[in-house]
ZAGUVO-140523 format. One line per field, with one value per residue (C-alpha): x, y, z; residue in three letters; residue number from 0. Coordinates in steps of 0.2 Angstrom, whole numbers, plus 5000, padded with zeros to 4 digits. Example, Ala and Ser with C-alpha at 12.3 -4.5 7.8 and 13.67 -1.06 7.14 Angstrom:
x = 5062, 5068
y = 4978, 4995
z = 5039, 5036
resn = ALA, SER
resi = 0, 1
END
This chain:
x = 5001, 5007, 5005, 5002, 5019, 5017, 5010, 5023, 5030, 5027, 5039, 5043, 5037, 5020, 5018, 5022, 5009, 4996, 5000, 4998, 4982, 4977, 4982, 4973, 4957, 4957, 4959, 4942, 4931, 4925, 4927, 4909, 4901, 4912, 4909, 4891, 4888, 4898, 4888, 4871, 4863, 4868, 4863, 4845, 4844, 4851, 4839, 4825, 4823, 4816, 4826, 4817, 4826, 4840, 4839, 4838, 4854, 4862, 4855, 4858, 4876, 4870, 4857, 4870, 4881, 4869, 4864, 4879, 4893, 4884, 4888, 4907, 4911, 4900, 4908, 4926, 4923, 4918, 4929, 4946, 4943, 4956, 4945, 4930, 4938, 4942, 4924, 4918, 4929, 4923, 4905, 4909, 4917, 4902, 4891, 4901, 4900, 4882, 4876, 4886, 4877, 4860, 4847, 4834, 4832, 4831, 4844, 4856, 4850, 4854, 4872, 4874, 4869, 4882, 4896, 4893, 4897, 4915, 4915, 4904, 4914, 4930, 4928, 4922, 4935, 4952, 4954, 4955, 4966, 4979, 4978, 4984, 4997, 5004, 5002, 5017, 5012, 4993, 4993, 5005, 4994, 4977, 4985, 4989, 4973, 4963, 4973, 4972, 4952, 4952, 4964, 4952, 4937, 4946, 4952, 4934, 4926, 4939, 4940, 4922, 4916, 4931, 4930, 4913, 4914, 4929, 4918, 4904, 4886, 4883, 4901, 4895, 4892, 4911, 4915, 4906, 4912, 4930, 4933, 4931, 4947, 4954, 4941, 4949, 4967, 4963, 4956, 4974, 4984, 4971, 4971, 4988, 4988, 4993, 4981, 4983, 4983, 4970, 4952, 4945, 4943, 4925, 4913, 4914, 4897, 4897, 4889, 4873, 4870, 4850, 4856, 4861, 4844, 4842, 4856, 4851, 4870, 4870, 4855, 4862, 4878, 4868, 4859, 4875, 4882, 4868, 4867, 4885, 4884, 4868, 4879, 4893, 4883, 4871, 4890, 4895, 4880, 4872, 4883, 4892, 4876, 4871, 4887, 4882, 4866, 4873, 4883, 4900, 4907, 4904, 4924, 4924, 4911, 4920, 4936, 4928, 4921, 4939, 4946, 4931, 4937, 4954, 4952, 4949, 4966, 4974, 4958, 4956, 4976, 4974, 4955, 4957, 4970, 4960, 4944, 4950, 4954, 4937, 4939, 4943, 4927, 4913, 4925, 4928, 4911, 4905, 4920, 4913, 4896, 4903, 4912, 4896, 4886, 4899, 4901, 4882, 4877, 4893, 4885, 4868, 4873, 4888, 4889, 4902, 4911, 4921, 4916, 4933, 4932, 4914, 4919, 4935, 4923, 4910, 4926, 4931, 4914, 4915, 4929, 4913, 4916, 4933, 4927, 4910, 4923, 4935, 4919, 4914, 4931, 4928, 4911, 4912, 4924, 4930, 4935, 4921, 4908, 4917, 4916, 4898, 4894, 4904, 4894, 4877, 4879, 4884, 4871, 4858, 4865, 4867, 4848, 4844, 4856, 4848, 4833, 4844, 4850, 4833, 4824, 4835, 4831, 4812, 4810, 4820, 4808, 4793, 4800, 4813, 4826, 4837, 4828, 4823, 4842, 4847, 4833, 4838, 4856, 4854, 4841, 4854, 4867, 4857, 4852, 4872, 4875, 4862, 4866, 4885, 4884, 4875, 4889, 4902, 4898, 4910, 4899, 4899, 4887, 4892, 4884, 4867, 4866, 4864, 4877, 4891, 4897, 4916, 4929, 4944, 4955, 4945, 4946, 4959, 4970, 4969, 4954, 4948, 4933, 4927, 4913, 4906, 4918, 4937, 4944, 4950, 4963, 4960, 4973, 4963, 4979, 4976, 4960
y = 5000, 5017, 5031, 5049, 5061, 5073, 5089, 5099, 5113, 5106, 5110, 5099, 5111, 5112, 5093, 5095, 5108, 5096, 5082, 5092, 5098, 5080, 5073, 5087, 5086, 5067, 5071, 5081, 5069, 5058, 5071, 5079, 5061, 5052, 5066, 5064, 5048, 5050, 5066, 5061, 5060, 5079, 5083, 5076, 5085, 5102, 5102, 5095, 5081, 5063, 5049, 5048, 5066, 5060, 5046, 5058, 5067, 5051, 5046, 5063, 5060, 5045, 5056, 5069, 5055, 5050, 5066, 5078, 5065, 5067, 5085, 5083, 5078, 5093, 5106, 5099, 5099, 5118, 5125, 5120, 5105, 5113, 5129, 5117, 5108, 5125, 5130, 5113, 5114, 5131, 5127, 5112, 5123, 5135, 5120, 5115, 5130, 5133, 5117, 5119, 5137, 5130, 5135, 5123, 5104, 5111, 5123, 5109, 5099, 5112, 5114, 5096, 5095, 5108, 5099, 5085, 5095, 5093, 5076, 5071, 5082, 5078, 5060, 5061, 5073, 5068, 5051, 5062, 5074, 5061, 5052, 5068, 5074, 5058, 5046, 5036, 5037, 5035, 5020, 5030, 5046, 5035, 5025, 5042, 5051, 5036, 5033, 5052, 5049, 5036, 5044, 5059, 5049, 5041, 5056, 5064, 5048, 5048, 5066, 5073, 5067, 5073, 5089, 5091, 5086, 5099, 5112, 5109, 5116, 5114, 5107, 5096, 5111, 5116, 5098, 5097, 5114, 5114, 5104, 5118, 5123, 5109, 5111, 5130, 5124, 5111, 5126, 5136, 5125, 5123, 5140, 5140, 5124, 5129, 5126, 5109, 5105, 5093, 5088, 5083, 5064, 5058, 5046, 5045, 5053, 5039, 5028, 5033, 5032, 5026, 5011, 5003, 5002, 4986, 4977, 4965, 4965, 4983, 4982, 4967, 4978, 4994, 4982, 4975, 4993, 5000, 4987, 4987, 5007, 5003, 4992, 5006, 5020, 5012, 5007, 5026, 5033, 5022, 5010, 5023, 5028, 5011, 5008, 5023, 5017, 5000, 5007, 5014, 5031, 5043, 5044, 5024, 5023, 5037, 5027, 5010, 5020, 5027, 5010, 5003, 5017, 5013, 4994, 5002, 5006, 4989, 4982, 4994, 4989, 4970, 4966, 4971, 4961, 4945, 4951, 4952, 4933, 4924, 4910, 4919, 4930, 4920, 4913, 4932, 4936, 4922, 4928, 4947, 4941, 4930, 4944, 4955, 4941, 4938, 4958, 4962, 4945, 4952, 4969, 4962, 4949, 4957, 4975, 4980, 4963, 4964, 4979, 4981, 4966, 4967, 4983, 4976, 4962, 4973, 4984, 4968, 4966, 4983, 4976, 4973, 4992, 4988, 4973, 4980, 4994, 4980, 4970, 4987, 4987, 4968, 4967, 4978, 4977, 4994, 5010, 5019, 5007, 5005, 5022, 5024, 5007, 5015, 5031, 5022, 5010, 5023, 5035, 5020, 5011, 5026, 5030, 5013, 5013, 5030, 5021, 5012, 5025, 5034, 5016, 5014, 5031, 5029, 5012, 5017, 5030, 5018, 5005, 5014, 5002, 4994, 4978, 4987, 4990, 4972, 4964, 4979, 4974, 4955, 4957, 4967, 4953, 4941, 4953, 4955, 4937, 4935, 4949, 4948, 4928, 4935, 4948, 4936, 4926, 4930, 4940, 4957, 4972, 4976, 4959, 4964, 4982, 4982, 4993, 4991, 4975, 4979, 4974, 4965, 4980, 4990, 4979, 4986, 4976, 4990, 5001, 5011, 5011, 5028, 5038, 5046, 5034, 5033, 5024, 5005, 5001, 4984, 4975, 4962, 4951, 4947, 4936
z = 5001, 4996, 5009, 5005, 5008, 5022, 5017, 5007, 5017, 5034, 5047, 5061, 5072, 5062, 5064, 5083, 5085, 5074, 5086, 5102, 5095, 5092, 5108, 5118, 5109, 5113, 5131, 5131, 5120, 5136, 5150, 5148, 5147, 5162, 5174, 5176, 5182, 5199, 5203, 5196, 5213, 5217, 5199, 5204, 5221, 5213, 5199, 5208, 5195, 5193, 5189, 5172, 5169, 5176, 5162, 5148, 5154, 5153, 5135, 5128, 5123, 5112, 5103, 5098, 5094, 5082, 5075, 5076, 5070, 5053, 5051, 5052, 5034, 5026, 5038, 5034, 5016, 5018, 5032, 5039, 5050, 5062, 5063, 5064, 5079, 5087, 5086, 5092, 5107, 5110, 5109, 5121, 5133, 5133, 5136, 5151, 5159, 5154, 5161, 5177, 5180, 5173, 5185, 5177, 5169, 5152, 5153, 5158, 5145, 5131, 5139, 5139, 5119, 5117, 5125, 5114, 5099, 5103, 5107, 5092, 5079, 5086, 5084, 5066, 5061, 5070, 5059, 5043, 5050, 5057, 5041, 5031, 5043, 5048, 5034, 5040, 5058, 5057, 5070, 5083, 5082, 5082, 5098, 5106, 5106, 5109, 5125, 5129, 5126, 5139, 5152, 5151, 5155, 5168, 5175, 5175, 5181, 5196, 5201, 5200, 5216, 5226, 5217, 5221, 5240, 5241, 5236, 5248, 5243, 5224, 5223, 5208, 5196, 5199, 5196, 5180, 5174, 5176, 5162, 5152, 5155, 5147, 5131, 5130, 5130, 5116, 5106, 5106, 5095, 5083, 5078, 5073, 5062, 5045, 5030, 5024, 5004, 4996, 5001, 5018, 5021, 5022, 5015, 4996, 4991, 4976, 4990, 4996, 5013, 5011, 5000, 5014, 5022, 5010, 5018, 5032, 5038, 5040, 5050, 5060, 5062, 5068, 5081, 5088, 5089, 5098, 5110, 5115, 5116, 5127, 5139, 5139, 5143, 5156, 5164, 5163, 5167, 5179, 5188, 5199, 5205, 5209, 5218, 5228, 5233, 5238, 5251, 5242, 5243, 5230, 5229, 5228, 5214, 5204, 5206, 5199, 5185, 5181, 5182, 5171, 5158, 5158, 5153, 5136, 5133, 5131, 5125, 5109, 5106, 5106, 5101, 5082, 5079, 5086, 5077, 5059, 5061, 5055, 5067, 5082, 5081, 5089, 5103, 5107, 5108, 5119, 5129, 5131, 5134, 5148, 5155, 5155, 5163, 5177, 5179, 5180, 5191, 5203, 5205, 5206, 5220, 5229, 5223, 5240, 5240, 5224, 5216, 5207, 5199, 5193, 5185, 5177, 5169, 5162, 5155, 5146, 5141, 5134, 5120, 5110, 5105, 5097, 5089, 5080, 5074, 5067, 5059, 5049, 5042, 5037, 5032, 5016, 5003, 4999, 5007, 5000, 5006, 5024, 5028, 5021, 5032, 5048, 5047, 5043, 5057, 5070, 5067, 5067, 5081, 5092, 5090, 5095, 5111, 5117, 5123, 5138, 5149, 5149, 5153, 5167, 5174, 5172, 5179, 5193, 5198, 5195, 5206, 5217, 5213, 5201, 5196, 5179, 5175, 5177, 5166, 5154, 5153, 5153, 5137, 5130, 5133, 5124, 5110, 5109, 5106, 5094, 5083, 5086, 5081, 5065, 5060, 5063, 5047, 5033, 5021, 5013, 5013, 4995, 4989, 4997, 4990, 4970, 4963, 4978, 4972, 4972, 4958, 4963, 4961, 4973, 4987, 4999, 5010, 5024, 5029, 5041, 5051, 5060, 5063, 5079, 5089, 5089, 5073, 5070, 5057, 5051, 5040, 5030, 5027, 5045, 5041
resn = MET, THR, THR, ALA, PRO, VAL, PRO, ALA, GLY, THR, SER, ARG, ARG, GLY, LEU, VAL, LEU, VAL, ALA, THR, ALA, VAL, VAL, LEU, THR, GLY, PHE, ASN, LEU, ARG, THR, ALA, VAL, ASN, GLY, VAL, GLY, PRO, VAL, LEU, GLN, GLU, ILE, GLU, GLN, GLY, LEU, GLY, ILE, SER, SER, GLY, ALA, ALA, GLY, LEU, ILE, THR, THR, MET, PRO, LEU, LEU, CYS, PHE, SER, VAL, ILE, GLY, PHE, ALA, GLY, PRO, PRO, LEU, ALA, ALA, ARG, PHE, ARG, ASP, GLY, HIS, VAL, LEU, ALA, ALA, ALA, LEU, LEU, VAL, MET, ALA, VAL, GLY, LEU, LEU, GLY, ARG, ALA, ALA, ALA, PRO, SER, PHE, TRP, LEU, PHE, LEU, LEU, GLY, THR, VAL, ALA, THR, MET, VAL, GLY, GLY, ALA, LEU, GLY, ASN, VAL, LEU, LEU, PRO, GLY, ILE, VAL, LYS, HIS, TRP, PHE, PRO, HIS, ARG, THR, GLY, LEU, LEU, VAL, GLY, ALA, TYR, SER, THR, THR, MET, ALA, ILE, GLY, GLY, ALA, VAL, ALA, SER, VAL, SER, THR, ALA, PRO, ILE, ALA, ALA, ALA, VAL, GLY, ALA, ASP, GLY, TRP, ARG, TRP, ALA, LEU, GLY, VAL, TRP, ALA, VAL, PHE, ALA, VAL, LEU, ALA, VAL, LEU, PRO, TRP, LEU, ALA, VAL, PRO, ARG, ARG, SER, GLY, GLY, PRO, ALA, GLY, PRO, ASP, PRO, SER, VAL, ARG, LEU, ARG, ALA, LEU, VAL, ARG, SER, SER, LEU, ALA, TRP, GLN, LEU, ALA, PHE, PHE, PHE, GLY, LEU, GLN, ALA, MET, GLN, ALA, TYR, ILE, ILE, ILE, GLY, TRP, ALA, PRO, GLN, TYR, LEU, ARG, ASP, ALA, GLY, LEU, SER, ALA, SER, ALA, ALA, GLY, VAL, LEU, ALA, GLY, ILE, ASN, ALA, LEU, ILE, ALA, ILE, PRO, LEU, ASN, ALA, VAL, VAL, PRO, SER, GLY, ALA, VAL, ARG, GLN, SER, TRP, GLN, ARG, PRO, MET, LEU, VAL, ALA, PHE, MET, THR, CYS, TYR, LEU, VAL, GLY, TRP, THR, GLY, LEU, LEU, LEU, ALA, PRO, VAL, SER, LEU, PRO, TRP, LEU, TRP, MET, VAL, LEU, LEU, GLY, VAL, GLY, MET, GLY, THR, PHE, ALA, MET, VAL, LEU, THR, LEU, LEU, GLY, LEU, ARG, ALA, GLN, THR, PRO, ARG, THR, VAL, ASN, ALA, LEU, SER, THR, VAL, VAL, GLN, GLY, TRP, GLY, TYR, ALA, ILE, SER, ALA, ALA, GLY, PRO, VAL, LEU, VAL, GLY, LEU, LEU, ARG, GLY, LEU, THR, GLY, GLY, TYR, THR, GLY, MET, PHE, VAL, LEU, VAL, TYR, ALA, GLY, VAL, ALA, GLY, LEU, LEU, VAL, THR, GLY, TRP, LEU, VAL, CYS, ALA, ASP, ARG, TYR, VAL, ASP, ASP, GLU, VAL, PRO, GLY, LEU, ARG, ALA, ALA, PRO, ALA, GLU, ARG, GLY, THR, THR, VAL, GLU, ALA, ALA, GLY, ALA, GLU, SER, PRO, VAL, VAL, VAL, ASP, ARG, THR, GLY, SER
resi = 0, 1, 2, 3, 4, 5, 6, 7, 8, 9, 10, 11, 12, 13, 14, 15, 16, 17, 18, 19, 20, 21, 22, 23, 24, 25, 26, 27, 28, 29, 30, 31, 32, 33, 34, 35, 36, 37, 38, 39, 40, 41, 42, 43, 44, 45, 46, 47, 48, 49, 50, 51, 52, 53, 54, 55, 56, 57, 58, 59, 60, 61, 62, 63, 64, 65, 66, 67, 68, 69, 70, 71, 72, 73, 74, 75, 76, 77, 78, 79, 80, 81, 82, 83, 84, 85, 86, 87, 88, 89, 90, 91, 92, 93, 94, 95, 96, 97, 98, 99, 100, 101, 102, 103, 104, 105, 106, 107, 108, 109, 110, 111, 112, 113, 114, 115, 116, 117, 118, 119, 120, 121, 122, 123, 124, 125, 126, 127, 128, 129, 130, 131, 132, 133, 134, 135, 136, 137, 138, 139, 140, 141, 142, 143, 144, 145, 146, 147, 148, 149, 150, 151, 152, 153, 154, 155, 156, 157, 158, 159, 160, 161, 162, 163, 164, 165, 166, 167, 168, 169, 170, 171, 172, 173, 174, 175, 176, 177, 178, 179, 180, 181, 182, 183, 184, 185, 186, 187, 188, 189, 190, 191, 192, 193, 194, 195, 196, 197, 198, 199, 200, 201, 202, 203, 204, 205, 206, 207, 208, 209, 210, 211, 212, 213, 214, 215, 216, 217, 218, 219, 220, 221, 222, 223, 224, 225, 226, 227, 228, 229, 230, 231, 232, 233, 234, 235, 236, 237, 238, 239, 240, 241, 242, 243, 244, 245, 246, 247, 248, 249, 250, 251, 252, 253, 254, 255, 256, 257, 258, 259, 260, 261, 262, 263, 264, 265, 266, 267, 268, 269, 270, 271, 272, 273, 274, 275, 276, 277, 278, 279, 280, 281, 282, 283, 284, 285, 286, 287, 288, 289, 290, 291, 292, 293, 294, 295, 296, 297, 298, 299, 300, 301, 302, 303, 304, 305, 306, 307, 308, 309, 310, 311, 312, 313, 314, 315, 316, 317, 318, 319, 320, 321, 322, 323, 324, 325, 326, 327, 328, 329, 330, 331, 332, 333, 334, 335, 336, 337, 338, 339, 340, 341, 342, 343, 344, 345, 346, 347, 348, 349, 350, 351, 352, 353, 354, 355, 356, 357, 358, 359, 360, 361, 362, 363, 364, 365, 366, 367, 368, 369, 370, 371, 372, 373, 374, 375, 376, 377, 378, 379, 380, 381, 382, 383, 384, 385, 386, 387, 388, 389, 390, 391, 392, 393, 394, 395, 396, 397, 398, 399, 400, 401, 402, 403, 404, 405, 406, 407, 408, 409, 410, 411, 412, 413, 414, 415, 416, 417, 418, 419, 420, 421, 422, 423, 424, 425, 426, 427, 428, 429, 430
END
């Protein structure tokens, strides 16, 4: 495979600037999401809202990822993507401060939408930026910002509750708003990044996204993606509160959520290399489902006995995220179809998953407990096993949609699956 040259006239200092901007942006992509769970109880009390409304807060990131992520390629096609990201991060900072100061639930919700602009657009645009500026170091830079994304999420999970406790009354507002400082810091290097040559990366317009509605494989992938996202955001949004209600302190629950977030770093590094092997896919799927079942059952029966073990096992189960992104690169035959499939599956998938966290809140409000949450996650594990088993079959979405069948010369050996989440680079030769 021939890689593109580094943009002409780019100095080492310029590349360092771009790399710094990419890494700082990565750190901000999950702070706004992971910081909510550890202080969800304080948010409910401070805003005077029900569990159902709290569920809407935890599900809002999923709705935003579903909708806002589609805006990335058109914006990058019209404006400099560095400036798009700078603007998105500024909107994110305003949203973080706005929801921290919000006197009402609806203003808090509006601030949450604003915070997700930076997260959604950042994940969509960063892969193309990395591919352009660092064609010979794509894997290194993708790994760097994916790692800082996990670290940012973990730091937010661990530190939000202690910050709130240290401030005292209404400390949750300070604990949520402090992350605006890091969003503003990430803006500065983007403003100095030089204009790049060539067009922006994005889904090939020759692949109509609506055409994928005819593909049963695309729908199966969407449900698989949606169910794994539902599991992840129930863990992120509700597991800390569940652990607090079971008797743990807010700080301890936050640390456990941080441990869960850090598990993503090694998983995102090793899962794709195994998932490209056809014979490994279903055994890996069964292993992930086993981790989910044991983790959730441990939290149900003994939440305060070995909570770190249950959260680690749930973190391993969340390896289905790296697995499904890898499968997106394997279930289409050309890069243009992979891009279209990735965009559609993640858009549909996030819309499907959005029901999960809000249902947990509604059921908690109706029953006064978490029985509904466990019924929902166990049903989700069953759905993941069924849809995952189907998408592990060796077939291609190109063969199910008229006009997409690829000629042998089009079929690349290396493709990248990206969209509303961090990318996975798939080397087909591994399969």
